C-alpha positions in Angstrom: 5.0 -2.8 -14.8 7.1 -1.9 -18.1 4.4 0.4 -20.5 4.5 3.1 -23.3 1.9 5.0 -20.8 1.4 5.4 -17.5 0.4 2.8 -15.4 -2.8 4.9 -14.4 -3.6 6.0 -17.9 -4.0 2.4 -19.7 -6.6 1.7 -21.2 -9.4 -1.5 -20.5 -11.9 -1.2 -23.1 -10.4 2.2 -24.9 -10.6 4.1 -20.8 -7.8 5.1 -18.8 -7.9 2.5 -15.5 -8.5 5.4 -13.4 -11.4 6.6 -14.9 -13.1 3.0 -13.8 -12.4 4.0 -10.0 -13.5 7.7 -10.3 -16.6 6.9 -11.7 -16.8 4.1 -8.7 -16.5 7.3 -6.3 -19.2 9.3 -8.8 -21.7 6.8 -8.4 -21.6 6.0 -5.3 -23.3 7.7 -2.5 -21.0 7.9 0.7 -18.5 10.2 -1.6 -18.8 14.1 -1.2 -15.5 14.5 -2.7 -12.1 13.2 -4.6 -8.9 14.6 -4.9 -6.3 12.3 -6.5 -2.8 12.0 -5.5 -0.4 12.0 -8.4 3.3 13.1 -8.4 6.2 14.0 -10.7 6.0 10.4 -12.0 2.6 10.9 -13.4 2.0 14.7 -14.9 0.3 13.0 -17.7 -2.0 11.5 -15.9 -3.0 15.0 -13.4 -2.7 16.9 -17.1 -6.1 14.7 -17.7 -7.4 14.7 -14.7 -7.3 18.3 -14.6 -9.0 18.6 -18.3 -12.0 16.1 -16.7 -12.3 18.6 -13.5 -10.9 16.5 -11.3 -9.3 18.2 -8.3 -5.4 17.7 -8.0 -2.9 17.4 -5.6 0.3 16.5 -6.2 2.8 14.6 -4.3 6.8 14.1 -3.7 5.9 10.8 -5.4 7.9 8.9 -1.9 5.8 6.0 -1.3 1.8 5.6 -0.5 2.2 6.0 3.1 4.3 9.5 2.9 1.8 10.2 0.0 -1.9 9.7 1.5 -0.9 11.5 5.0 0.8 14.5 3.3 -2.1 15.2 1.2 -4.7 14.4 4.2 -2.9 17.1 6.2 -2.0 19.5 3.5 -5.8 19.7 2.5 -7.4 19.4 5.9 -9.5 16.6 5.4 -11.9 14.7 7.6 -12.8 11.4 7.5 -11.1 10.1 3.5 -11.7 6.8 1.7 -8.1 6.5 -0.1 -8.3 4.4 -3.3 -5.2 2.8 -5.3 -5.7 3.7 -9.0 -5.0 0.5 -10.2 -8.5 -1.1 -8.9 -9.9 -1.1 -12.2 -13.2 -3.7 -11.1 -14.0 -1.5 -8.0 -17.4 -0.9 -7.7 -19.9 2.3 -6.0 -21.5 -1.0 -4.0 -18.1 -2.4 -2.4 -16.8 1.8 -1.3 -20.3 2.3 0.3 -19.8 -1.4 2.0 -16.1 -0.2 3.2 -17.1 3.2 4.3 -19.9 1.4 6.2 -18.0 -0.7 7.9 -16.2 1.9 9.3 -18.7 3.8 10.8 -19.9 0.5 12.3 -16.4 -0.3 13.5 -16.0 2.9 15.2 -11.9 3.0 14.9 -9.7 5.7 13.4 -8.9 4.2 10.9 -9.8 0.5 8.4 -7.7 -1.4 5.7 -9.0 -3.8 3.1 -7.1 -6.8 2.7 -7.2 -10.3 0.7 -5.8 -13.4 1.3 -2.3 -14.1 0.2 -3.7 -17.9 -1.0 -6.8 -15.3 -3.0 -4.0 -14.0 -5.1 -0.8 -16.8 -5.5 -2.2 -17.3 -9.6 -4.5 -14.4 -10.3 -3.1 -11.3 -8.2 0.2 -9.5 -8.4 1.9 -10.2 -5.1 4.4 -6.9 -4.9 1.2 -5.3 -2.4 2.7 -4.9 1.4 2.1 -7.7 3.7 0.2 -8.2 6.7 0.0 -9.8 9.5 -3.1 -9.9 11.4 -4.7 -12.7 14.0 -2.4 -15.0 12.8 -3.5 -14.6 8.5 -1.4 -13.6 6.2 -3.1 -11.2 4.1 -2.2 -8.5 1.7 -3.5 -5.2 1.5 -5.6 -4.2 -1.3 -5.2 -0.7 -1.3 -8.1 0.5 -0.1 -8.4 2.4 3.4 -10.4 4.7 5.5 -9.4 7.1 7.8 -10.2 9.9 9.8 -7.8 12.9 9.5 -7.6 14.2 13.0 -5.4 11.3 13.5 -3.4 11.9 10.6 -0.2 12.3 13.2 -0.5 9.2 15.1 2.2 6.4 14.6 0.1 4.1 15.0 -3.4 4.0 14.3 -6.6 1.4 15.3 -7.9 -0.2 12.4 -10.3 -2.4 11.6 -9.4 -5.0 9.2 -12.2 -5.9 6.3 -11.2 -8.9 5.0 -12.6 -10.2 1.4 -12.4 -12.8 -0.7 -13.7 -11.3 -4.1 -11.2 -10.4 -6.5 -13.3 -8.6 -8.8 -12.9 -6.2 -6.1 -9.1 -6.4 -5.2 -7.5 -7.7 -8.8 -4.9 -4.8 -8.8 -3.3 -4.1 -12.1 0.6 -4.1 -11.5 1.4 -6.4 -14.7 0.7 -7.1 -18.0 -0.8 -10.1 -16.7 -2.7 -8.0 -14.3 -4.3 -5.7 -17.1 -5.6 -8.4 -19.4 -7.1 -10.8 -16.4 -8.9 -7.2 -16.2 -9.7 -6.9 -19.1 -11.5 -10.2 -19.2 -13.0 -9.8 -16.7 -14.7 -6.1 -17.1 -15.9 -8.1 -21.0 -16.9 -10.6 -18.8 -18.9 -8.3 -15.9 -20.6 -6.0 -19.2 -21.5 -8.9 -20.6 -23.8 -10.2 -17.5 -25.1 -6.6 -17.1 -26.5 -7.0 -20.8 -28.5 -10.1 -20.1 
């Protein structure tokens, strides 16, 4: 996404996108600790978060999976929820639902996915493809894993499929950003009524 600022700092209704994610995590009754993983590709994001008192772990910025594994390993984390910074409409209720589903499943990992058909026009298609149970799914950028299994090559994982676009809208294009702004405005207007 070509923008004048780092993607997590893109503003929606005057607020950096990543802070919507952080706020949802803070409101969740299931989250004990928030650590944001950044890389050399996002120095302003790391600085802004530190100024707000948010813990930051700097990774090499290789890719989502490697950076997640490094953070979990280096920090000695146990059960860990991983949420991408580009999901500004995620809610604490959905976070609680994901964690509950993970606990009930009893597997070392969980991934949230959505059907590709949901995102043909409204959600960017550059997410990693998943092919579970003969259904083509897209990873939503929300995962739970148990850090004690972090060195395993393959983990048995639960797949939580959702069709809630407000939860899975990730911002990868300027069109996605405009859609997120519109949906956030609509959500805020509905709350006032």
